[in-house]
OpenMM code with the backbone's topology and positions (N, CA, C; nanometers):
from openmm import Vec3, app, unit

residues = "MET VAL PHE PHE LEU PHE ILE LEU PHE ILE ALA PHE PHE ALA ALA THR GLY LEU GLY VAL TRP LEU TYR LYS GLN TYR SER ILE GLY ALA SER SER LEU SER ASN LYS LYS ILE LEU ASP ILE ALA GLU GLY LEU GLY GLY SER LEU THR VAL GLU ASP VAL CYS GLU SER SER GLY LEU THR ARG GLY GLU ALA ARG ILE LYS LEU TYR THR MET LEU ALA GLN GLY ILE PHE GLU TYR ASN TYR ASP ASN VAL THR LEU GLN GLU VAL PHE ILE PHE SER PRO SER THR ARG LYS LYS MET LYS TYR ALA GLU GLU PRO HIS ARG PRO ASN GLN LYS PHE ASN ASN ARG LEU SER ASP GLY GLU ILE ILE SER PHE ALA VAL ASN ALA LYS GLY LYS ILE SER SER ALA SER LEU CYS ILE LYS ALA ASP ILE SER VAL ASP GLU ALA LYS LYS ARG LEU ASN ASP LEU HIS GLU LYS GLY ILE PHE GLU ILE LYS VAL THR GLU ASN GLY THR VAL THR TYR ILE ILE ASN ASP LEU ASP LEU LEU GLU GLY ASP".split()
positions = [
    Vec3(-1.0413, -6.5958, 2.1550),
    Vec3(-1.1684, -6.5158, 2.2585),
    Vec3(-1.1627, -6.4140, 2.2425),
    Vec3(-1.0341, -6.3309, 2.2531),
    Vec3(-1.0164, -6.1790, 2.3059),
    Vec3(-1.0466, -6.1223, 2.1821),
    Vec3(-1.0425, -6.1913, 2.0683),
    Vec3(-1.0706, -6.1013, 1.9426),
    Vec3(-1.2298, -6.1414, 1.8931),
    Vec3(-1.2801, -6.2039, 1.9351),
    Vec3(-1.3972, -6.2156, 1.9479),
    Vec3(-1.4995, -6.1517, 2.0202),
    Vec3(-1.4163, -6.1572, 2.1479),
    Vec3(-1.4627, -6.0308, 2.2406),
    Vec3(-1.4951, -5.8554, 2.1950),
    Vec3(-1.3678, -5.8652, 2.1077),
    Vec3(-1.3194, -5.6868, 2.0555),
    Vec3(-1.4177, -5.6590, 1.9234),
    Vec3(-1.4594, -5.7443, 1.8704),
    Vec3(-1.5434, -5.7869, 1.7633),
    Vec3(-1.6988, -5.7257, 1.8126),
    Vec3(-1.7228, -5.8040, 1.9494),
    Vec3(-1.8858, -5.8030, 1.9449),
    Vec3(-1.8617, -5.6524, 2.0425),
    Vec3(-1.7549, -5.5948, 2.1155),
    Vec3(-1.7624, -5.4878, 2.1567),
    Vec3(-1.7827, -5.3753, 2.0307),
    Vec3(-1.7076, -5.3591, 1.9512),
    Vec3(-1.7426, -5.3039, 1.8316),
    Vec3(-1.8676, -5.3187, 1.7648),
    Vec3(-1.9720, -5.4073, 1.7457),
    Vec3(-2.0567, -5.4728, 1.6664),
    Vec3(-2.1712, -5.4024, 1.7894),
    Vec3(-2.1427, -5.4242, 1.9373),
    Vec3(-2.2015, -5.3147, 2.0131),
    Vec3(-2.2355, -5.1797, 2.0277),
    Vec3(-2.1206, -5.1005, 1.9693),
    Vec3(-2.1505, -4.9905, 1.9761),
    Vec3(-2.1416, -4.9159, 1.8350),
    Vec3(-2.1588, -4.9744, 1.7428),
    Vec3(-2.2286, -4.9488, 1.6081),
    Vec3(-2.3629, -4.9619, 1.5941),
    Vec3(-2.4200, -5.0942, 1.6768),
    Vec3(-2.5620, -5.1237, 1.6839),
    Vec3(-2.6168, -5.0311, 1.7642),
    Vec3(-2.5966, -4.9999, 1.8775),
    Vec3(-2.6238, -4.8860, 1.9511),
    Vec3(-2.6397, -4.7451, 1.8764),
    Vec3(-2.5459, -4.6919, 1.8254),
    Vec3(-2.5461, -4.5864, 1.7789),
    Vec3(-2.4455, -4.5038, 1.8825),
    Vec3(-2.3701, -4.5583, 1.9638),
    Vec3(-2.2579, -4.4608, 2.0283),
    Vec3(-2.1116, -4.4780, 1.9532),
    Vec3(-2.1299, -4.5242, 1.8546),
    Vec3(-2.0116, -4.4806, 1.7895),
    Vec3(-2.0156, -4.3636, 1.6958),
    Vec3(-2.1379, -4.3446, 1.6562),
    Vec3(-2.1585, -4.2201, 1.5840),
    Vec3(-2.1647, -4.1128, 1.7212),
    Vec3(-2.2364, -4.0716, 1.8226),
    Vec3(-2.2244, -4.0606, 1.8892),
    Vec3(-2.0976, -3.9651, 1.9427),
    Vec3(-2.0045, -4.0829, 1.9709),
    Vec3(-1.8213, -4.0687, 1.9956),
    Vec3(-1.7582, -3.9478, 1.8961),
    Vec3(-1.8054, -4.0233, 1.7967),
    Vec3(-1.7427, -3.9457, 1.6570),
    Vec3(-1.8027, -3.7921, 1.6421),
    Vec3(-1.9356, -3.7885, 1.6340),
    Vec3(-1.9969, -3.6310, 1.6724),
    Vec3(-1.9181, -3.5194, 1.7593),
    Vec3(-1.9177, -3.5982, 1.8808),
    Vec3(-1.8431, -3.5452, 2.0181),
    Vec3(-1.7386, -3.5136, 1.9670),
    Vec3(-1.5995, -3.6220, 1.8896),
    Vec3(-1.5252, -3.5409, 1.8779),
    Vec3(-1.5053, -3.4368, 1.7132),
    Vec3(-1.5647, -3.4754, 1.6699),
    Vec3(-1.6166, -3.3642, 1.5373),
    Vec3(-1.6726, -3.2183, 1.5867),
    Vec3(-1.7679, -3.2247, 1.7097),
    Vec3(-1.7634, -3.0937, 1.7620),
    Vec3(-1.6783, -3.0205, 1.7989),
    Vec3(-1.6087, -3.0855, 1.9259),
    Vec3(-1.4595, -3.0489, 1.9420),
    Vec3(-1.3907, -3.0067, 1.8553),
    Vec3(-1.3378, -3.0584, 1.7427),
    Vec3(-1.2729, -3.0193, 1.6337),
    Vec3(-1.3339, -2.9118, 1.5342),
    Vec3(-1.4323, -2.9085, 1.5466),
    Vec3(-1.4840, -2.7841, 1.4801),
    Vec3(-1.4583, -2.6684, 1.5689),
    Vec3(-1.4687, -2.6902, 1.6914),
    Vec3(-1.4728, -2.5613, 1.7959),
    Vec3(-1.3023, -2.4372, 1.7276),
    Vec3(-1.2246, -2.5120, 1.6730),
    Vec3(-1.1077, -2.4464, 1.6669),
    Vec3(-1.0586, -2.4556, 1.5124),
    Vec3(-1.0637, -2.3255, 1.4541),
    Vec3(-1.0489, -2.2663, 1.3277),
    Vec3(-0.9722, -2.3550, 1.2614),
    Vec3(-0.9366, -2.3050, 1.1549),
    Vec3(-0.8423, -2.3552, 1.0593),
    Vec3(-0.6916, -2.2640, 1.0871),
    Vec3(-0.7425, -2.1043, 1.1105),
    Vec3(-0.6349, -1.9889, 1.1095),
    Vec3(-0.5598, -2.0446, 1.2351),
    Vec3(-0.6525, -2.0942, 1.3393),
    Vec3(-0.5544, -2.0816, 1.4853),
    Vec3(-0.4672, -2.2506, 1.4822),
    Vec3(-0.5321, -2.3589, 1.3764),
    Vec3(-0.3980, -2.4713, 1.3285),
    Vec3(-0.2963, -2.3745, 1.2267),
    Vec3(-0.3089, -2.3042, 1.1578),
    Vec3(-0.2087, -2.3093, 1.1078),
    Vec3(-0.0912, -2.2120, 1.1402),
    Vec3(-0.1759, -2.1292, 1.2410),
    Vec3(-0.0928, -2.0464, 1.3086),
    Vec3(-0.0082, -2.1470, 1.3643),
    Vec3(-0.0443, -2.2184, 1.4359),
    Vec3(0.0142, -2.3234, 1.5453),
    Vec3(0.1420, -2.4211, 1.4301),
    Vec3(0.1018, -2.4038, 1.3439),
    Vec3(0.1909, -2.4859, 1.2160),
    Vec3(0.3130, -2.3807, 1.1839),
    Vec3(0.2615, -2.2535, 1.1971),
    Vec3(0.3200, -2.1776, 1.1174),
    Vec3(0.4544, -2.1647, 1.2470),
    Vec3(0.4121, -2.1672, 1.3489),
    Vec3(0.4879, -2.1247, 1.4543),
    Vec3(0.6282, -2.2764, 1.4853),
    Vec3(0.5655, -2.3899, 1.4091),
    Vec3(0.6674, -2.4904, 1.4108),
    Vec3(0.6928, -2.4678, 1.2793),
    Vec3(0.7474, -2.4375, 1.2128),
    Vec3(0.8236, -2.4069, 1.0694),
    Vec3(0.7531, -2.4699, 0.9678),
    Vec3(0.5584, -2.4958, 0.9908),
    Vec3(0.4798, -2.5514, 0.8714),
    Vec3(0.4997, -2.6770, 0.8959),
    Vec3(0.5199, -2.7141, 0.9540),
    Vec3(0.4648, -2.8701, 1.0092),
    Vec3(0.4431, -2.8721, 1.1591),
    Vec3(0.3204, -2.9962, 1.1850),
    Vec3(0.3089, -2.9902, 1.2929),
    Vec3(0.2455, -3.1772, 1.3343),
    Vec3(0.2562, -3.2117, 1.4635),
    Vec3(0.1641, -3.3500, 1.4661),
    Vec3(0.0568, -3.3120, 1.5397),
    Vec3(-0.0096, -3.4417, 1.5858),
    Vec3(-0.1561, -3.4499, 1.6484),
    Vec3(-0.1302, -3.4099, 1.7955),
    Vec3(0.0137, -3.4155, 1.8770),
    Vec3(0.0341, -3.3994, 1.9957),
    Vec3(0.0578, -3.2183, 2.0018),
    Vec3(0.1243, -3.1694, 1.8885),
    Vec3(0.1088, -3.0346, 1.9012),
    Vec3(-0.0054, -2.9896, 1.8912),
    Vec3(-0.0863, -3.0273, 1.8477),
    Vec3(-0.2290, -2.9785, 1.8131),
    Vec3(-0.3112, -2.9852, 2.0004),
    Vec3(-0.2640, -3.0889, 2.0218),
    Vec3(-0.3054, -3.1203, 2.1358),
    Vec3(-0.2550, -2.9867, 2.2838),
    Vec3(-0.1525, -2.9902, 2.2670),
    Vec3(-0.0771, -2.9294, 2.3407),
    Vec3(-0.1138, -2.7619, 2.3544),
    Vec3(-0.1384, -2.7246, 2.1891),
    Vec3(-0.1285, -2.5630, 2.2218),
    Vec3(-0.3090, -2.5713, 2.1969),
    Vec3(-0.3478, -2.6268, 2.1944),
    Vec3(-0.5350, -2.5945, 2.1643),
    Vec3(-0.5964, -2.6246, 2.2701),
    Vec3(-0.5527, -2.7583, 2.3349),
    Vec3(-0.6220, -2.8161, 2.4606),
    Vec3(-0.7767, -2.9216, 2.3954),
    Vec3(-0.6970, -2.9071, 2.2633),
    Vec3(-0.8352, -3.0372, 2.2275),
    Vec3(-0.7690, -3.2174, 2.2744),
    Vec3(-0.8584, -3.2908, 2.2815),
    Vec3(-0.7993, -3.4485, 2.2933),
    Vec3(-0.7365, -3.4702, 2.1359),
    Vec3(-0.6835, -3.6006, 2.1809),
    Vec3(-0.5893, -3.6258, 2.0850),
    Vec3(-0.6791, -3.6647, 1.9643),
    Vec3(-0.8309, -3.7375, 1.9581),
    Vec3(-0.8962, -3.7547, 1.8739),
    Vec3(-0.9596, -3.6495, 1.8272),
    Vec3(-0.9651, -3.5675, 1.8602),
    Vec3(-1.0105, -3.4249, 1.8313),
    Vec3(-0.9257, -3.3783, 1.7159),
    Vec3(-0.8042, -3.3226, 1.7615),
    Vec3(-0.7013, -3.3160, 1.6682),
    Vec3(-0.6320, -3.3984, 1.5732),
    Vec3(-0.6990, -3.5034, 1.5747),
    Vec3(-0.6762, -3.5984, 1.4474),
    Vec3(-0.7795, -3.5784, 1.3822),
    Vec3(-0.8996, -3.5879, 1.3890),
    Vec3(-1.0112, -3.5247, 1.3200),
    Vec3(-0.9879, -3.3915, 1.2381),
    Vec3(-0.9536, -3.3031, 1.3320),
    Vec3(-0.8847, -3.1628, 1.3006),
    Vec3(-0.8346, -3.1472, 1.1638),
    Vec3(-0.7180, -3.2427, 1.1735),
    Vec3(-0.6168, -3.2312, 1.1162),
    Vec3(-0.6440, -3.3180, 0.9750),
    Vec3(-0.6881, -3.4289, 0.9697),
    Vec3(-0.7770, -3.4520, 0.8574),
    Vec3(-0.8116, -3.4423, 0.8091),
    Vec3(-0.9050, -3.3300, 0.8517),
    Vec3(-0.9957, -3.2587, 0.7718),
    Vec3(-0.9327, -3.1643, 0.7221),
    Vec3(-0.8445, -3.0966, 0.6944),
    Vec3(-0.7777, -2.9715, 0.6845),
    Vec3(-0.6704, -3.0773, 0.5739),
    Vec3(-0.6357, -3.2114, 0.5988),
    Vec3(-0.5694, -3.2872, 0.4847),
    Vec3(-0.6426, -3.3442, 0.3288),
    Vec3(-0.7658, -3.3252, 0.4109),
    Vec3(-0.8928, -3.3043, 0.2940),
    Vec3(-0.9135, -3.2057, 0.2294),
    Vec3(-0.9082, -3.1344, 0.2801),
    Vec3(-0.9527, -3.0093, 0.2280),
    Vec3(-0.7932, -2.9494, 0.1204),
    Vec3(-0.7123, -2.9964, 0.1524),
    Vec3(-0.5824, -2.9809, 0.0765),
    Vec3(-0.4773, -2.8812, 0.1297),
    Vec3(-0.4634, -2.8780, 0.2473),
    Vec3(-0.4371, -2.7480, 0.3399),
    Vec3(-0.2669, -2.7949, 0.3892),
    Vec3(-0.2858, -2.9371, 0.4207),
    Vec3(-0.1966, -3.0126, 0.4744),
    Vec3(-0.1629, -3.1146, 0.3792),
    Vec3(0.0221, -3.2006, 0.3652),
    Vec3(0.0111, -3.2725, 0.3366),
    Vec3(0.0770, -3.3899, 0.4266),
    Vec3(0.0367, -3.5063, 0.4277),
    Vec3(0.0500, -3.6468, 0.5275),
    Vec3(0.2178, -3.6785, 0.5550),
    Vec3(0.2670, -3.6792, 0.6063),
    Vec3(0.3585, -3.7750, 0.6285),
    Vec3(0.3916, -3.8424, 0.7430),
    Vec3(0.4400, -3.9536, 0.7466),
    Vec3(0.4579, -4.0519, 0.8508),
    Vec3(0.5954, -4.0214, 0.8757),
    Vec3(0.6794, -3.9923, 1.0268),
    Vec3(0.8006, -3.9836, 1.0463),
    Vec3(0.8413, -4.1102, 1.1675),
    Vec3(0.8949, -4.2346, 1.0551),
    Vec3(0.9964, -4.3385, 1.1503),
    Vec3(1.0664, -4.3232, 1.2083),
    Vec3(1.0974, -4.2115, 1.2810),
    Vec3(1.1962, -4.2012, 1.3381),
    Vec3(1.1399, -4.1642, 1.4981),
    Vec3(1.0087, -4.0788, 1.4884),
    Vec3(0.9446, -4.0390, 1.6200),
    Vec3(0.8149, -4.1222, 1.6046),
    Vec3(0.7857, -4.2020, 1.5232),
    Vec3(0.6866, -4.2720, 1.4918),
    Vec3(0.5223, -4.2449, 1.4846),
    Vec3(0.5523, -4.0884, 1.4508),
    Vec3(0.4551, -3.9788, 1.4556),
    Vec3(0.3854, -3.9368, 1.3161),
    Vec3(0.2488, -3.9084, 1.2961),
    Vec3(0.2030, -3.8665, 1.1661),
    Vec3(0.2365, -3.6894, 1.1847),
    Vec3(0.2613, -3.6800, 1.0474),
    Vec3(0.3532, -3.5479, 1.0274),
    Vec3(0.2580, -3.4814, 0.9921),
    Vec3(0.1650, -3.3500, 0.9922),
    Vec3(0.1213, -3.2662, 0.8807),
    Vec3(0.1956, -3.1340, 0.8538),
    Vec3(0.1729, -3.1234, 0.7154),
    Vec3(0.3230, -3.0386, 0.6194),
    Vec3(0.2321, -2.9767, 0.5829),
    Vec3(0.2059, -2.7919, 0.5348),
    Vec3(0.1835, -2.6928, 0.4641),
    Vec3(0.2191, -2.7789, 0.3286),
    Vec3(0.0875, -2.7698, 0.2409),
    Vec3(0.0629, -2.7987, 0.1246),
    Vec3(0.1485, -2.7199, 0.0654),
    Vec3(0.2161, -2.7082, -0.0998),
    Vec3(0.2963, -2.6184, -0.1602),
    Vec3(0.1802, -2.4805, -0.1742),
    Vec3(0.0387, -2.5311, -0.1932),
    Vec3(-0.0337, -2.4302, -0.2584),
    Vec3(-0.0855, -2.3505, -0.1349),
    Vec3(-0.0765, -2.4034, -0.0205),
    Vec3(-0.0867, -2.3374, 0.1202),
    Vec3(0.0263, -2.2398, 0.1778),
    Vec3(0.1259, -2.3015, 0.1349),
    Vec3(0.2240, -2.1872, 0.1417),
    Vec3(0.2405, -2.0723, 0.0685),
    Vec3(0.1937, -2.0791, -0.0560),
    Vec3(0.1766, -1.9879, -0.1434),
    Vec3(0.1045, -1.8865, -0.1039),
    Vec3(-0.0070, -1.8906, -0.0802),
    Vec3(-0.1343, -1.8441, -0.0197),
    Vec3(-0.0387, -1.7554, 0.1067),
    Vec3(-0.0137, -1.8331, 0.1875),
    Vec3(0.0110, -1.7336, 0.3220),
    Vec3(0.1092, -1.6327, 0.3005),
    Vec3(0.2830, -1.7045, 0.1633),
    Vec3(0.3202, -1.6402, 0.1553),
    Vec3(0.2735, -1.4660, 0.0574),
    Vec3(0.1466, -1.5192, -0.0639),
    Vec3(0.0916, -1.3614, -0.0628),
    Vec3(-0.0010, -1.2931, 0.0491),
    Vec3(-0.0294, -1.3543, 0.1474),
    Vec3(-0.1001, -1.3111, 0.2628),
    Vec3(-0.0571, -1.1811, 0.3325),
    Vec3(0.0783, -1.2192, 0.3365),
    Vec3(0.1935, -1.1789, 0.3855),
    Vec3(0.3091, -1.0276, 0.3085),
    Vec3(0.2579, -1.0441, 0.2065),
    Vec3(0.3145, -0.9671, 0.1184),
    Vec3(0.2216, -0.7866, 0.1203),
    Vec3(0.2620, -0.6689, 0.0685),
    Vec3(0.1462, -0.5981, 0.0959),
    Vec3(0.0801, -0.6303, -0.0251),
    Vec3(-0.0582, -0.5510, -0.0240),
    Vec3(-0.1862, -0.5788, -0.1173),
    Vec3(-0.1117, -0.4656, -0.2155),
    Vec3(-0.0595, -0.5128, -0.3070),
    Vec3(-0.0204, -0.4213, -0.4335),
    Vec3(-0.1122, -0.3260, -0.5219),
    Vec3(-0.2009, -0.3776, -0.5698),
    Vec3(-0.2714, -0.3411, -0.6567),
    Vec3(-0.3467, -0.2073, -0.5414),
    Vec3(-0.3979, -0.2271, -0.5075),
    Vec3(-0.4592, -0.1289, -0.4268),
    Vec3(-0.4131, -0.0407, -0.3175),
    Vec3(-0.2385, -0.0591, -0.3114),
    Vec3(-0.1690, -0.0307, -0.1990),
    Vec3(-0.1654, 0.1364, -0.1644),
    Vec3(-0.1879, 0.2294, -0.3061),
    Vec3(-0.1781, 0.3708, -0.3090),
    Vec3(-0.3153, 0.4101, -0.2606),
    Vec3(-0.4158, 0.3350, -0.2372),
    Vec3(-0.5163, 0.3924, -0.1359),
    Vec3(-0.5418, 0.3788, 0.0183),
    Vec3(-0.4683, 0.2635, 0.0475),
    Vec3(-0.4321, 0.2950, 0.1872),
    Vec3(-0.3670, 0.4241, 0.2401),
    Vec3(-0.2997, 0.4894, 0.1636),
    Vec3(-0.2195, 0.5704, 0.2078),
    Vec3(-0.3751, 0.7197, 0.2195),
    Vec3(-0.3998, 0.7233, 0.0776),
    Vec3(-0.4955, 0.8189, 0.0698),
    Vec3(-0.5448, 0.7943, -0.0696),
    Vec3(-0.6899, 0.8075, -0.0786),
    Vec3(-0.7961, 0.8337, -0.1941),
    Vec3(-0.8021, 0.9555, -0.2474),
    Vec3(-0.7242, 0.9910, -0.3786),
    Vec3(-0.7604, 1.1343, -0.3999),
    Vec3(-0.9128, 1.1321, -0.4558),
    Vec3(-0.9640, 1.2557, -0.4731),
    Vec3(-1.0660, 1.2937, -0.5435),
    Vec3(-1.0792, 1.2721, -0.6782),
    Vec3(-0.9610, 1.2548, -0.7182),
    Vec3(-0.9458, 1.2561, -0.9005),
    Vec3(-0.9558, 1.0966, -0.9316),
    Vec3(-0.9174, 1.0198, -0.7895),
    Vec3(-0.9398, 0.8636, -0.8418),
    Vec3(-1.0852, 0.8407, -0.8216),
    Vec3(-1.1355, 0.8998, -0.7393),
    Vec3(-1.2935, 0.8553, -0.7547),
    Vec3(-1.3732, 0.9070, -0.8529),
    Vec3(-1.3415, 1.0103, -0.9017),
    Vec3(-1.4065, 1.0593, -1.0258),
    Vec3(-1.3687, 0.9722, -1.1575),
    Vec3(-1.2436, 0.9297, -1.1463),
    Vec3(-1.1793, 0.8079, -1.2517),
    Vec3(-1.2576, 0.6909, -1.2149),
    Vec3(-1.3300, 0.6101, -1.1054),
    Vec3(-1.3937, 0.5446, -1.0877),
    Vec3(-1.5141, 0.5538, -1.1392),
    Vec3(-1.5715, 0.7118, -1.1250),
    Vec3(-1.6981, 0.7244, -1.1500),
    Vec3(-1.6995, 0.7041, -1.3049),
    Vec3(-1.6306, 0.7694, -1.3979),
    Vec3(-1.5721, 0.7916, -1.5105),
    Vec3(-1.5585, 0.6566, -1.6023),
    Vec3(-1.4804, 0.5478, -1.5154),
    Vec3(-1.5003, 0.4127, -1.5969),
    Vec3(-1.6261, 0.3597, -1.6117),
    Vec3(-1.6957, 0.3906, -1.5203),
    Vec3(-1.8078, 0.3021, -1.4803),
    Vec3(-1.9769, 0.3940, -1.5580),
    Vec3(-1.9134, 0.4509, -1.6374),
    Vec3(-1.9861, 0.5500, -1.7478),
    Vec3(-2.0812, 0.6328, -1.6298),
    Vec3(-2.0034, 0.6734, -1.5506),
    Vec3(-2.0378, 0.7901, -1.4704),
    Vec3(-2.1012, 0.8205, -1.3703),
    Vec3(-2.1452, 0.6920, -1.3731),
    Vec3(-2.2215, 0.6459, -1.1930),
    Vec3(-2.1680, 0.5610, -1.1101),
    Vec3(-2.1286, 0.5593, -0.9331),
    Vec3(-2.0851, 0.5154, -0.9109),
    Vec3(-2.1503, 0.5160, -0.7317),
    Vec3(-2.1625, 0.3625, -0.7217),
    Vec3(-2.2310, 0.3950, -0.5679),
    Vec3(-2.1059, 0.3493, -0.4455),
    Vec3(-2.1759, 0.4013, -0.3249),
    Vec3(-2.0543, 0.3906, -0.2133),
    Vec3(-2.0487, 0.2300, -0.1956),
    Vec3(-2.1119, 0.0947, -0.2643),
    Vec3(-2.0616, 0.0186, -0.2498),
    Vec3(-1.9612, -0.0828, -0.3337),
    Vec3(-1.9853, 0.0371, -0.4755),
    Vec3(-1.8985, -0.0017, -0.5958),
    Vec3(-1.7927, 0.0723, -0.5231),
    Vec3(-1.7244, 0.2097, -0.4868),
    Vec3(-1.6438, 0.2975, -0.4586),
    Vec3(-1.5704, 0.1950, -0.3592),
    Vec3(-1.6423, 0.1026, -0.2380),
    Vec3(-1.5765, 0.0468, -0.1364),
    Vec3(-1.4736, -0.0571, -0.2012),
    Vec3(-1.5646, -0.1288, -0.2987),
    Vec3(-1.4708, -0.2665, -0.3444),
    Vec3(-1.4014, -0.2043, -0.4759),
    Vec3(-1.3963, -0.1051, -0.5316),
    Vec3(-1.2922, -0.0866, -0.5965),
    Vec3(-1.1102, -0.0280, -0.5687),
    Vec3(-1.2037, 0.0512, -0.4522),
    Vec3(-1.0606, 0.1403, -0.3740),
    Vec3(-1.0218, 0.0406, -0.2789),
    Vec3(-1.0664, -0.0556, -0.2029),
    Vec3(-1.0284, -0.1152, -0.1193),
    Vec3(-1.0381, -0.0013, 0.0573),
    Vec3(-1.1431, 0.0245, 0.0721),
    Vec3(-1.2130, 0.1080, 0.1758),
    Vec3(-1.2941, 0.0756, 0.2518),
    Vec3(-1.3407, 0.1567, 0.3576),
    Vec3(-1.4935, 0.0653, 0.4001),
    Vec3(-1.5970, 0.1559, 0.3341),
    Vec3(-1.7145, 0.1071, 0.3637),
    Vec3(-1.8181, 0.1697, 0.3342),
    Vec3(-1.8817, 0.2911, 0.3985),
    Vec3(-1.8290, 0.3189, 0.4893),
    Vec3(-1.8314, 0.4371, 0.5959),
    Vec3(-1.7996, 0.5609, 0.5019),
    Vec3(-1.5889, 0.5052, 0.4812),
    Vec3(-1.5514, 0.5878, 0.4299),
    Vec3(-1.5879, 0.6735, 0.2624),
    Vec3(-1.6304, 0.5081, 0.2005),
    Vec3(-1.6772, 0.5507, 0.0588),
    Vec3(-1.7912, 0.6514, 0.0464),
    Vec3(-1.9015, 0.6315, 0.1458),
    Vec3(-1.9769, 0.7226, 0.1526),
    Vec3(-1.9667, 0.8658, 0.2289),
    Vec3(-1.8686, 0.8407, 0.2898),
    Vec3(-1.8232, 0.9986, 0.3181),
    Vec3(-1.7603, 1.0884, 0.2278),
    Vec3(-1.6539, 0.9795, 0.1246),
    Vec3(-1.6244, 1.0744, 0.0159),
    Vec3(-1.6846, 1.1038, -0.0782),
    Vec3(-1.7974, 1.0286, -0.1163),
    Vec3(-1.9034, 1.0317, -0.2300),
    Vec3(-2.0023, 1.1616, -0.1888),
    Vec3(-2.0293, 1.1812, -0.0948),
    Vec3(-2.0786, 1.2840, -0.0188),
    Vec3(-2.0202, 1.3791, -0.0360),
    Vec3(-1.9078, 1.4177, 0.0181),
    Vec3(-1.8274, 1.5403, 0.0240),
    Vec3(-1.7863, 1.5943, -0.1504),
    Vec3(-1.7687, 1.4640, -0.2171),
    Vec3(-1.7970, 1.5645, -0.3834),
    Vec3(-1.9162, 1.6037, -0.4360),
    Vec3(-2.0191, 1.5392, -0.3450),
    Vec3(-2.1564, 1.5880, -0.4455),
    Vec3(-2.1334, 1.7065, -0.3660),
    Vec3(-2.1151, 1.7661, -0.2608),
    Vec3(-2.1260, 1.8832, -0.1760),
    Vec3(-2.0372, 2.0113, -0.2508),
    Vec3(-1.9775, 1.9111, -0.3186),
    Vec3(-1.8666, 2.0168, -0.4085),
    Vec3(-1.9320, 2.0387, -0.5431),
    Vec3(-1.9999, 1.9953, -0.5650),
    Vec3(-2.0959, 1.9714, -0.6991),
    Vec3(-2.0283, 1.9255, -0.8143),
    Vec3(-1.9555, 1.8332, -0.7564),
    Vec3(-1.9183, 1.6865, -0.8661),
    Vec3(-2.0086, 1.6102, -0.9187),
    Vec3(-2.0669, 1.5286, -0.7529),
    Vec3(-2.1731, 1.4404, -0.8427),
    Vec3(-2.3456, 1.4933, -0.7936),
    Vec3(-2.3946, 1.4488, -0.8829),
    Vec3(-2.5662, 1.4649, -0.8672),
    Vec3(-2.6115, 1.2986, -0.7725),
    Vec3(-2.6930, 1.3020, -0.6386),
    Vec3(-2.7650, 1.1974, -0.6116),
    Vec3(-2.8728, 1.1404, -0.6552),
    Vec3(-2.9203, 1.0096, -0.7072),
    Vec3(-2.9725, 0.9242, -0.7724),
    Vec3(-3.0168, 0.8361, -0.7056),
    Vec3(-3.1850, 0.8403, -0.6256),
    Vec3(-3.1510, 0.6933, -0.5823),
    Vec3(-3.2639, 0.6192, -0.6289),
    Vec3(-3.2100, 0.5253, -0.6558),
    Vec3(-3.2543, 0.3967, -0.7424),
    Vec3(-3.4259, 0.3408, -0.7082),
    Vec3(-3.4748, 0.2741, -0.7774),
    Vec3(-3.6369, 0.2209, -0.7203),
    Vec3(-3.6024, 0.1237, -0.6100),
    Vec3(-3.4829, 0.0738, -0.6072),
    Vec3(-3.4097, -0.0071, -0.4967),
    Vec3(-3.3916, 0.0025, -0.3951),
    Vec3(-3.3566, 0.1474, -0.3716),
    Vec3(-3.3096, 0.2171, -0.2890),
    Vec3(-3.1848, 0.2411, -0.2994),
    Vec3(-3.1031, 0.2323, -0.3724),
    Vec3(-2.9184, 0.1939, -0.3807),
    Vec3(-2.9192, 0.3579, -0.4086),
    Vec3(-2.8290, 0.4430, -0.3240),
    Vec3(-2.7905, 0.5801, -0.3418),
    Vec3(-2.6822, 0.5316, -0.4525),
    Vec3(-2.7036, 0.6147, -0.5815),
    Vec3(-2.6207, 0.6454, -0.6734),
    Vec3(-2.5660, 0.7841, -0.6854),
    Vec3(-2.4350, 0.7908, -0.7111),
    Vec3(-2.4111, 0.9364, -0.7554),
    Vec3(-2.3477, 0.9456, -0.8937),
    Vec3(-2.4267, 1.0831, -0.9535),
    Vec3(-2.3964, 1.0513, -1.1198),
    Vec3(-2.2708, 1.2125, -1.1292),
    Vec3(-2.2136, 1.1763, -1.2359),
    Vec3(-2.1222, 1.2671, -1.2255),
    Vec3(-2.2073, 1.4018, -1.2914),
    Vec3(-2.1735, 1.5084, -1.3092),
    Vec3(-2.2106, 1.6262, -1.3271),
    Vec3(-2.1185, 1.6857, -1.4570),
    Vec3(-2.0036, 1.6466, -1.4638),
    Vec3(-1.9248, 1.7104, -1.5864),
    Vec3(-1.9644, 1.5985, -1.7029),
    Vec3(-2.0178, 1.6441, -1.7977),
    Vec3(-2.0450, 1.4996, -1.8983),
    Vec3(-1.9460, 1.5039, -2.0145),
    Vec3(-1.8208, 1.6190, -1.9796),
    Vec3(-1.7645, 1.6190, -2.0974),
    Vec3(-1.6718, 1.5285, -2.0793),
    Vec3(-1.6319, 1.4300, -1.9164),
    Vec3(-1.5567, 1.3945, -1.8719),
    Vec3(-1.5963, 1.2119, -1.9547),
    Vec3(-1.7147, 1.1701, -2.0107),
    Vec3(-1.7754, 1.0567, -2.0433),
    Vec3(-1.7524, 1.0449, -2.2078),
    Vec3(-1.7460, 1.1807, -2.2745),
    Vec3(-1.7285, 1.1745, -2.3913),
    Vec3(-1.6121, 1.0873, -2.4711),
    Vec3(-1.5092, 1.0606, -2.4077),
    Vec3(-1.4261, 0.9413, -2.4426),
    Vec3(-1.4461, 0.8263, -2.4481),
    Vec3(-1.6072, 0.7897, -2.3974),
    Vec3(-1.5890, 0.6362, -2.3729),
    Vec3(-1.6891, 0.5942, -2.5076),
] * unit.nanometer
topology = app.Topology()
chain = topology.addChain("A")
for resn in residues:
    res = topology.addResidue(resn, chain)
    for name in ("N", "CA", "C"):
        topology.addAtom(name, app.Element.getBySymbol(name[0]), res)
């Protein structure tokens, strides 16, 4: 009899859409917490966490925390384990997540020299490699500097006579190198 009432109760929720509404409410709460915040919590706990850990650290309900962790599990961020001693679900960093986090902690080696000071010669070299033309957006990407810094540096070199400025039809400001001898090697 109790089982029949339970089934009837579930059918009622499904038929009225209340079950869908409840799931959406849990999902909204779970989506309000970023993956980065969850990763920070897990990192503070040695790379693994439980639903309860997320609840205590974030204020999410148990249902919201489970949805968030299972979503991250489906994204490959966590691996699943069940602890038979504590009888809890444990979510552990996947190997790929550990590798990405380790890489993020290391200095950004390829562009490390630009963080100190980008020389005029390096900017000119970027332009030469780009067939004598460079824009602030291009320099920003190549040198790992802000767009404002790229504009300032290119304008400084323009004032020194290294570049001429050309505005393209679509409005892009392009800096063209004046010393054509630098381009002969290409």
